[in-house]
Z-matrix of the N, CA and C atoms (Angstrom, degrees):
N
C 1 1.463
C 2 1.525 1 110.36
N 3 1.299 2 114.91 1 137.72
C 4 1.452 3 119.58 2 178.81
C 5 1.522 4 109.64 3 -100.53
N 6 1.322 5 115.73 4 105.93
C 7 1.464 6 120.43 5 -174.68
C 8 1.521 7 113.04 6 -113.41
N 9 1.347 8 115.85 7 -35.03
C 10 1.463 9 120.12 8 -172.68
C 11 1.525 10 110.13 9 -119.04
N 12 1.325 11 114.74 10 125.14
C 13 1.461 12 121.05 11 -179.18
C 14 1.531 13 108.25 12 -118.87
N 15 1.320 14 116.04 13 132.95
C 16 1.460 15 121.79 14 178.09
C 17 1.522 16 108.52 15 -114.67
N 18 1.328 17 116.79 16 127.93
C 19 1.464 18 120.30 17 174.38
C 20 1.526 19 107.22 18 -104.63
N 21 1.328 20 115.03 19 143.59
C 22 1.457 21 118.87 20 -169.63
C 23 1.528 22 111.64 21 -139.77
N 24 1.346 23 115.39 22 134.55
C 25 1.465 24 120.43 23 168.02
C 26 1.529 25 106.68 24 -136.94
N 27 1.318 26 118.14 25 -150.15
C 28 1.467 27 119.12 26 -178.30
C 29 1.534 28 110.96 27 -89.98
N 30 1.328 29 116.65 28 -65.26
C 31 1.460 30 120.57 29 -173.77
C 32 1.515 31 115.09 30 -86.09
N 33 1.349 32 116.84 31 -15.62
C 34 1.472 33 123.32 32 -177.80
C 35 1.534 34 111.51 33 62.79
N 36 1.347 35 116.15 34 33.29
C 37 1.473 36 118.46 35 175.60
C 38 1.531 37 113.23 36 -128.14
N 39 1.330 38 118.27 37 -13.46
C 40 1.470 39 119.82 38 -177.79
C 41 1.529 40 112.86 39 -112.72
N 42 1.329 41 115.77 40 -66.22
C 43 1.461 42 120.01 41 -171.25
C 44 1.525 43 114.61 42 -87.15
N 45 1.339 44 117.24 43 -51.75
C 46 1.471 45 118.16 44 -175.48
C 47 1.533 46 113.76 45 -63.36
N 48 1.357 47 119.89 46 -33.85
C 49 1.471 48 117.16 47 175.45
C 50 1.541 49 112.44 48 -63.47
N 51 1.333 50 116.68 49 -34.85
C 52 1.471 51 120.57 50 177.28
C 53 1.529 52 110.01 51 -66.26
N 54 1.334 53 115.92 52 -45.80
C 55 1.471 54 120.55 53 179.23
C 56 1.528 55 110.01 54 -62.78
N 57 1.328 56 115.79 55 -42.28
C 58 1.462 57 120.85 56 178.86
C 59 1.536 58 110.27 57 -59.97
N 60 1.330 59 116.29 58 -47.92
C 61 1.467 60 121.19 59 -178.78
C 62 1.521 61 112.65 60 -60.94
N 63 1.341 62 115.89 61 -44.04
C 64 1.466 63 120.57 62 -179.36
C 65 1.520 64 111.91 63 -67.57
N 66 1.325 65 116.85 64 -44.34
C 67 1.466 66 120.59 65 179.80
C 68 1.528 67 110.60 66 -64.91
N 69 1.334 68 116.74 67 -42.27
C 70 1.467 69 120.77 68 -179.60
C 71 1.531 70 110.60 69 -62.96
N 72 1.329 71 115.95 70 -37.67
C 73 1.458 72 121.35 71 179.29
C 74 1.540 73 110.50 72 -65.17
N 75 1.325 74 116.65 73 -40.92
C 76 1.463 75 120.81 74 -174.83
C 77 1.530 76 113.71 75 -89.92
N 78 1.326 77 116.39 76 -16.65
C 79 1.472 78 120.98 77 179.97
C 80 1.535 79 109.02 78 -127.21
N 81 1.337 80 117.01 79 68.32
C 82 1.468 81 120.21 80 -172.37
C 83 1.534 82 114.64 81 -63.18
N 84 1.330 83 117.78 82 -19.41
C 85 1.470 84 119.88 83 -179.25
C 86 1.535 85 112.09 84 -86.49
N 87 1.316 86 116.60 85 -4.50
C 88 1.465 87 121.09 86 -178.13
C 89 1.523 88 111.03 87 -100.68
N 90 1.320 89 114.60 88 154.13
C 91 1.461 90 120.47 89 169.17
C 92 1.526 91 105.32 90 -89.77
N 93 1.325 92 117.45 91 123.67
C 94 1.466 93 120.82 92 179.09
C 95 1.525 94 108.27 93 -120.88
N 96 1.322 95 114.97 94 121.40
C 97 1.459 96 121.98 95 -178.79
C 98 1.519 97 109.25 96 -116.42
N 99 1.331 98 115.75 97 165.74
C 100 1.467 99 119.12 98 170.93
C 101 1.520 100 108.57 99 -141.59
N 102 1.323 101 114.18 100 155.03
C 103 1.465 102 120.73 101 -179.77
C 104 1.518 103 108.38 102 -156.62
N 105 1.331 104 115.77 103 174.34
C 106 1.457 105 121.02 104 -179.61
C 107 1.514 106 111.74 105 -128.27
N 108 1.330 107 115.69 106 151.00
C 109 1.464 108 121.55 107 175.91
C 110 1.526 109 110.42 108 -72.73
N 111 1.325 110 115.30 109 -29.11
C 112 1.464 111 120.99 110 176.07
C 113 1.511 112 107.00 111 -138.97
N 114 1.332 113 114.74 112 60.13
C 115 1.461 114 121.50 113 -168.84
C 116 1.521 115 112.88 114 -62.68
N 117 1.327 116 114.45 115 144.77
C 118 1.463 117 122.03 116 171.81
C 119 1.532 118 104.16 117 -87.99
N 120 1.333 119 114.68 118 75.53
C 121 1.468 120 123.14 119 -167.56
C 122 1.525 121 112.51 120 -52.26
N 123 1.333 122 114.19 121 129.61
C 124 1.467 123 120.47 122 177.07
C 125 1.511 124 114.68 123 85.71
N 126 1.327 125 117.46 124 -10.38
C 127 1.465 126 119.58 125 -178.57
C 128 1.519 127 111.32 126 -77.72
N 129 1.310 128 114.73 127 148.03
C 130 1.464 129 121.02 128 174.61
C 131 1.528 130 108.55 129 -71.32
N 132 1.324 131 115.39 130 165.71
C 133 1.463 132 119.80 131 174.69
C 134 1.530 133 108.71 132 -61.84
N 135 1.313 134 116.22 133 150.57
C 136 1.460 135 122.21 134 177.79
C 137 1.533 136 109.19 135 -54.64
N 138 1.346 137 117.73 136 136.16
C 139 1.470 138 119.76 137 -179.03
C 140 1.533 139 113.48 138 -53.57
N 141 1.330 140 117.23 139 -33.95
C 142 1.466 141 119.49 140 179.25
C 143 1.530 142 111.35 141 -72.11
N 144 1.338 143 117.22 142 -33.63
C 145 1.468 144 119.86 143 173.95
C 146 1.528 145 110.17 144 -65.66
N 147 1.330 146 115.95 145 -42.34
C 148 1.471 147 121.09 146 178.56
C 149 1.531 148 109.84 147 -60.59
N 150 1.342 149 116.42 148 -43.09
C 151 1.474 150 121.51 149 -179.13
C 152 1.524 151 111.85 150 -66.10
N 153 1.332 152 116.65 151 -44.42
C 154 1.467 153 120.68 152 179.48
C 155 1.535 154 109.80 153 -65.05
N 156 1.325 155 116.64 154 -39.97
C 157 1.466 156 120.74 155 178.03
C 158 1.524 157 109.85 156 -61.57
N 159 1.342 158 114.93 157 -47.28
C 160 1.466 159 120.93 158 -178.77
C 161 1.525 160 111.43 159 -59.20
N 162 1.325 161 115.88 160 -42.67
C 163 1.463 162 121.43 161 178.96
C 164 1.527 163 111.29 162 -61.74
N 165 1.327 164 116.25 163 -21.95
C 166 1.464 165 121.42 164 -179.43
C 167 1.539 166 112.36 165 -109.06
N 168 1.316 167 115.27 166 18.75
C 169 1.466 168 120.26 167 174.08
C 170 1.517 169 115.64 168 77.21
N 171 1.336 170 116.96 169 22.79
C 172 1.467 171 121.19 170 178.12
C 173 1.513 172 109.81 171 -116.48
N 174 1.323 173 116.39 172 141.75
C 175 1.460 174 119.93 173 175.80
C 176 1.525 175 109.12 174 -112.88
N 177 1.322 176 116.77 175 107.96
C 178 1.475 177 120.01 176 177.15
C 179 1.533 178 110.61 177 -113.98
N 180 1.345 179 115.24 178 19.73
C 181 1.467 180 119.73 179 -175.24
C 182 1.531 181 113.06 180 -65.23
N 183 1.323 182 117.20 181 -21.68
C 184 1.465 183 119.80 182 179.98
C 185 1.524 184 113.93 183 -87.43
N 186 1.333 185 116.35 184 -0.93
C 187 1.469 186 120.91 185 -177.03
C 188 1.530 187 112.49 186 -63.65
N 189 1.331 188 116.08 187 139.94
C 190 1.460 189 121.89 188 170.54
C 191 1.520 190 108.18 189 -131.96
N 192 1.314 191 116.37 190 133.65
C 193 1.465 192 121.53 191 -175.58
C 194 1.524 193 112.04 192 -68.24
N 195 1.327 194 115.57 193 142.40
C 196 1.468 195 120.65 194 174.37
C 197 1.521 196 110.01 195 -136.98
N 198 1.322 197 114.45 196 152.11
C 199 1.464 198 122.36 197 179.69
C 200 1.524 199 109.24 198 -80.46
N 201 1.326 200 116.63 199 138.24
C 202 1.464 201 119.79 200 175.94
C 203 1.529 202 108.90 201 -66.04
N 204 1.324 203 115.98 202 140.26
C 205 1.463 204 121.29 203 -179.05
C 206 1.521 205 108.81 204 -131.73
N 207 1.318 206 115.44 205 165.69
C 208 1.457 207 122.01 206 175.99
C 209 1.530 208 109.51 207 -58.97
N 210 1.331 209 116.59 208 -40.20
C 211 1.467 210 121.99 209 179.64
C 212 1.531 211 110.99 210 -60.27
N 213 1.329 212 117.02 211 -48.62
C 214 1.467 213 120.62 212 179.24
C 215 1.526 214 110.72 213 -59.24
N 216 1.327 215 116.13 214 -42.39
C 217 1.465 216 120.95 215 -179.92
C 218 1.527 217 111.28 216 -64.18
N 219 1.344 218 116.01 217 -42.43
C 220 1.468 219 120.31 218 -179.04
C 221 1.526 220 110.89 219 -64.59
N 222 1.335 221 116.76 220 -39.15
C 223 1.464 222 121.69 221 -176.32
C 224 1.532 223 112.52 222 -75.33
N 225 1.334 224 116.63 223 -19.32
C 226 1.465 225 120.42 224 -175.65
C 227 1.527 226 111.67 225 -85.74
N 228 1.340 227 115.16 226 138.22
C 229 1.465 228 120.48 227 176.34
C 230 1.524 229 111.17 228 -87.85
N 231 1.334 230 115.33 229 -26.45
C 232 1.460 231 122.04 230 -178.35
C 233 1.521 232 108.24 231 -145.19
N 234 1.319 233 116.66 232 132.74
C 235 1.472 234 121.00 233 178.40
C 236 1.521 235 107.56 234 -120.16
N 237 1.332 236 115.25 235 119.87
C 238 1.464 237 120.59 236 -178.64
C 239 1.523 238 109.49 237 -108.65
N 240 1.331 239 115.76 238 120.15
C 241 1.465 240 121.86 239 -177.79
C 242 1.527 241 110.05 240 -107.12
N 243 1.318 242 116.11 241 162.91
C 244 1.463 243 120.99 242 -175.45
C 245 1.527 244 112.94 243 -87.91
N 246 1.352 245 116.54 244 -28.41
C 247 1.463 246 120.55 245 -176.28
C 248 1.528 247 109.75 246 -137.89
N 249 1.320 248 115.09 247 153.94
C 250 1.466 249 120.88 248 178.00
C 251 1.530 250 110.78 249 -56.87
N 252 1.333 251 117.03 250 -37.64
C 253 1.472 252 120.44 251 -178.91
C 254 1.536 253 111.45 252 -63.26
N 255 1.346 254 117.29 253 -30.46
C 256 1.468 255 120.59 254 178.67
C 257 1.529 256 109.59 255 -66.63
N 258 1.332 257 115.78 256 -39.80
C 259 1.470 258 121.54 257 178.92
C 260 1.528 259 109.65 258 -61.04
N 261 1.334 260 115.45 259 -48.36
C 262 1.466 261 121.68 260 179.73
C 263 1.527 262 110.24 261 -58.27
N 264 1.336 263 115.91 262 -48.95
C 265 1.466 264 121.45 263 -177.19
C 266 1.531 265 111.12 264 -63.75
N 267 1.326 266 116.77 265 -43.95
C 268 1.464 267 120.98 266 -178.38
C 269 1.531 268 110.69 267 -65.07
N 270 1.336 269 116.91 268 -41.19
C 271 1.465 270 120.88 269 -179.66
C 272 1.528 271 111.88 270 -68.65
N 273 1.341 272 116.24 271 -29.38
C 274 1.473 273 119.38 272 175.77
C 275 1.529 274 110.21 273 -72.15
N 276 1.338 275 115.58 274 -42.01
C 277 1.460 276 121.66 275 -177.01
C 278 1.525 277 111.73 276 -72.37
N 279 1.333 278 116.34 277 -41.58
C 280 1.468 279 122.11 278 -176.71
C 281 1.531 280 109.25 279 -131.11
N 282 1.354 281 117.38 280 82.90
C 283 1.468 282 120.23 281 -175.57
C 284 1.538 283 113.48 282 -55.73
N 285 1.340 284 117.00 283 -23.93
C 286 1.460 285 120.54 284 -178.21
C 287 1.535 286 112.76 285 -64.86
N 288 1.342 287 117.71 286 -14.96
C 289 1.474 288 119.45 287 -177.28
C 290 1.527 289 113.21 288 -81.97
N 291 1.329 290 116.47 289 -11.05
C 292 1.473 291 118.72 290 -176.01
C 293 1.521 292 111.01 291 -53.26
N 294 1.323 293 115.20 292 134.48
C 295 1.452 294 119.64 293 179.37
C 296 1.514 295 113.75 294 97.37
N 297 1.337 296 117.42 295 -13.92
C 298 1.466 297 118.22 296 177.50
C 299 1.533 298 113.06 297 -125.91
N 300 1.331 299 116.12 298 12.46
C 301 1.464 300 121.08 299 177.88
C 302 1.521 301 109.61 300 -107.71
N 303 1.323 302 116.01 301 125.33
C 304 1.460 303 121.32 302 -179.77
C 305 1.516 304 109.50 303 -139.20
N 306 1.315 305 114.95 304 155.05
C 307 1.474 306 118.93 305 172.92
C 308 1.522 307 108.59 306 -73.92
N 309 1.316 308 116.30 307 140.91
C 310 1.466 309 120.73 308 173.97
C 311 1.535 310 109.39 309 -59.08
N 312 1.324 311 116.40 310 -34.52
C 313 1.466 312 121.07 311 -179.63
C 314 1.521 313 114.41 312 -91.27
N 315 1.331 314 116.95 313 17.64
C 316 1.470 315 120.72 314 -174.27
C 317 1.530 316 113.88 315 -54.83
N 318 1.334 317 116.21 316 -46.41
C 319 1.468 318 118.92 317 -172.09
C 320 1.519 319 112.90 318 -72.73
N 321 1.324 320 116.77 319 -25.43
C 322 1.469 321 120.05 320 175.86
C 323 1.524 322 111.20 321 -106.26
N 324 1.339 323 116.04 322 7.99
C 325 1.471 324 123.08 323 174.25
C 326 1.534 325 114.06 324 58.12
N 327 1.336 326 116.18 325 57.55
C 328 1.468 327 117.52 326 175.49
C 329 1.522 328 111.99 327 -143.66
N 330 1.335 329 114.64 328 153.36
C 331 1.459 330 122.92 329 168.44
C 332 1.522 331 107.19 330 -93.32
N 333 1.319 332 116.54 331 154.44
C 334 1.461 333 121.09 332 176.98
C 335 1.522 334 107.40 333 -106.31
N 336 1.326 335 115.36 334 111.05
C 337 1.474 336 121.21 335 -174.50
C 338 1.529 337 111.09 336 -66.51
N 339 1.317 338 114.45 337 145.90
C 340 1.466 339 121.39 338 -179.32
C 341 1.531 340 110.29 339 -75.79
N 342 1.344 341 117.40 340 120.05
C 343 1.474 342 119.30 341 -179.23
C 344 1.533 343 113.05 342 -87.92
N 345 1.340 344 117.56 343 2.18
C 346 1.460 345 122.07 344 -174.85
C 347 1.529 346 111.66 345 -50.50
N 348 1.335 347 116.05 346 130.78
C 349 1.482 348 124.32 347 179.06
C 350 1.532 349 112.79 348 61.03
N 351 1.321 350 116.96 349 23.48
C 352 1.456 351 121.10 350 176.79
C 353 1.533 352 109.46 351 -113.49
N 354 1.348 353 116.68 352 168.92
C 355 1.467 354 118.64 353 -178.60
C 356 1.532 355 112.45 354 -68.64
N 357 1.315 356 114.83 355 169.64
C 358 1.457 357 121.66 356 -175.65
C 359 1.530 358 113.47 357 -54.29
N 360 1.341 359 116.73 358 -34.26
C 361 1.472 360 120.74 359 179.96
C 362 1.525 361 111.16 360 -56.83
N 363 1.324 362 116.63 361 -37.36
C 364 1.471 363 121.22 362 -179.90
C 365 1.529 364 110.33 363 -65.50
N 366 1.342 365 115.65 364 -36.85
C 367 1.465 366 120.41 365 178.46
C 368 1.529 367 110.47 366 -70.51
N 369 1.338 368 115.61 367 -37.94
C 370 1.468 369 119.25 368 178.53
C 371 1.528 370 110.53 369 -66.66
N 372 1.335 371 116.06 370 -38.83
C 373 1.472 372 120.78 371 177.47
C 374 1.531 373 109.99 372 -65.53
N 375 1.326 374 116.96 373 -42.51
C 376 1.469 375 121.27 374 178.45
C 377 1.525 376 109.92 375 -62.57
N 378 1.333 377 116.34 376 -43.33
C 379 1.468 378 120.00 377 179.51
C 380 1.533 379 110.60 378 -61.39
N 381 1.324 380 116.47 379 -44.84
C 382 1.467 381 121.00 380 -179.49
C 383 1.536 382 110.49 381 -60.81
N 384 1.323 383 116.35 382 -41.87
C 385 1.468 384 121.11 383 178.85
C 386 1.530 385 110.62 384 -66.60
N 387 1.328 386 116.36 385 -42.48
C 388 1.463 387 121.11 386 178.30
C 389 1.530 388 110.37 387 -63.03
N 390 1.331 389 116.32 388 -43.31
C 391 1.470 390 120.69 389 179.48
C 392 1.530 391 110.41 390 -61.65
N 393 1.322 392 116.76 391 -38.61
C 394 1.466 393 121.97 392 176.88
C 395 1.527 394 110.33 393 -63.86
N 396 1.325 395 115.93 394 -46.95
C 397 1.463 396 120.84 395 178.69
C 398 1.517 397 112.21 396 -60.71
N 399 1.335 398 115.97 397 -43.35
C 400 1.467 399 121.37 398 178.68
C 401 1.534 400 109.77 399 -63.00
N 402 1.332 401 116.58 400 -43.09
C 403 1.468 402 120.93 401 179.01
C 404 1.537 403 111.02 402 -61.57
N 405 1.336 404 116.57 403 -34.80
C 406 1.469 405 121.21 404 177.70
C 407 1.533 406 111.33 405 -70.52
N 408 1.324 407 116.57 406 -38.76
C 409 1.464 408 121.64 407 -172.87
C 410 1.525 409 114.49 408 -83.99
N 411 1.348 410 117.51 409 -37.96
C 412 1.467 411 120.52 410 -171.28
C 413 1.538 412 113.69 411 -53.40
N 414 1.350 413 119.06 412 -48.30
C 415 1.470 414 117.57 413 178.96
C 416 1.524 415 112.94 414 -61.89
N 417 1.320 416 117.14 415 -34.71
C 418 1.465 417 121.35 416 179.13
C 419 1.523 418 110.47 417 -69.25
N 420 1.329 419 116.36 418 -42.31
C 421 1.471 420 120.58 419 179.38
C 422 1.530 421 109.27 420 -64.33
N 423 1.337 422 116.62 421 -42.29
C 424 1.473 423 119.70 422 178.50
C 425 1.526 424 110.63 423 -59.84
N 426 1.323 425 116.86 424 -42.02
C 427 1.468 426 120.84 425 178.60
C 428 1.524 427 110.82 426 -63.47
N 429 1.321 428 116.07 427 -46.58
C 430 1.464 429 120.58 428 -179.53
C 431 1.528 430 110.88 429 -64.40
N 432 1.322 431 116.66 430 -34.92
C 433 1.462 432 121.31 431 -179.49
C 434 1.516 433 110.55 432 -72.44
N 435 1.332 434 116.38 433 -27.52
C 436 1.451 435 120.59 434 178.54
C 437 1.516 436 111.74 435 -82.89
N 438 1.324 437 115.60 436 2.56
C 439 1.454 438 120.39 437 177.46
C 440 1.525 439 113.25 438 84.40
N 441 1.325 440 116.84 439 0.45
C 442 1.462 441 119.06 440 178.56
C 443 1.522 442 108.22 441 -87.99
N 444 1.284 443 116.14 442 137.86
C 445 1.466 444 119.57 443 179.77
C 446 1.517 445 107.89 444 -98.97
N 447 1.327 446 115.46 445 134.96
C 448 1.456 447 119.48 446 -179.61
C 449 1.508 448 111.41 447 -85.62
């Protein structure tokens, strides 16, 4: 059963909070967490991420960044990363995650570029890519959660 989903980027203030918010909204029966490979621990989501989320009906204003840990990885059934390099890094750091780490953009074959310290357009582009990735994953996660294998 797929119950716990972890979204992952670097700082855990731009991309993964958006992915977490969108997945949590569309998969209310799941626990959806987010973390960073080099998290800005305790920091709120980037104001531009908060604004883009708000414009799309999501509230991520309560988000606080956390560092990815072995415990978080063990508890997660699925880990969705923003870039191929994140997958490589996470699998090197925590070999136990192999087999449950995938790119959010896997099905449409894309990485989601980091909008950190860039203008609002970069955040809007990241949000659009994340929304696409979430749209690709949600039906698959629902199937896996229902015990049906694709």
